[in-house]
N, C-alpha and C positions, 0 to 999 in steps of 0.2 A: 951482287954489287961488285962489278969489276971496273967501274969508272970512278974518277974523283967526284966528290960531292961538295957543294957549297950552298949555304942557306940563302935563299933569295930575299928573306925578310931582314935578318940582322947583318947579312953581307960579309961577315967576318969568320963565322964558324965553318971550318973545313974538316974537323976531326971528331966532334962529339955528336952522335946521332943515336936515336932509338929506332929499331926495326919493329914495326907493328905487323904481326902476321894476322891475316884475315881468313877465317874459316866460316863459310856460310852453311847454315842448316835450314833446309826447307821444312816448314811446318804449316799445319792448318790450325787456325785459332778459332775458338768459339766466339762469335761476335758479341754475345751478351755478357759472358763471364771473363773472357780474355784468357781462359785456360787453353793449353795446347791439346787439341783433339787427336792429331796425327802428326808423326814425324816421318817424312819421306826419305827413302834411300835414293841415292843417285840414279837417275833414269826412270824412276817410277812416279814422277810428278803427274798431277792431273792436268787436263786441258786448262788453259788460261793461267797456268802457273809458270812464270818465266824463271829459269834457273839463274843463279848469280853468275855474272861473267866479268866482274871487276878484277882489279889487280890482286894478286895473292898476298902482297905486302905493301905497306905504306911507310914512309920515313917521317920521323919527328926530329926536329932540331932540338938538341939537348940544352941549347943556350936560351932560345926564345920561345920554344914550344910549338912552332909552326908544324903542321902536319900536311903533307902533300904526297903526290906520287913520286916515285924515285926519279923519273925522267925530269921533273921540275928541278930537283937539286942537281942532277947531272948536267942539264943544259946551262944552268947558271954558273957552274964551275968551269965551263969552257969559254 
């Protein structure tokens, strides 16, 4: 975060935010029991298993609770 932020929902908060770090774990789940059968390491996923390619972090406004990508808060601040 090197740019100013402003919440697009409450429109006043420019200083209080929570950074939510996202880490994805690829797993294979048993369809009947819901238990995890296998946890994949990076690069060893099976065919038809798309790896996570979303943002590494999201921002939450600490005033109203809105959670969005960092770019949304940055673009509203400009």
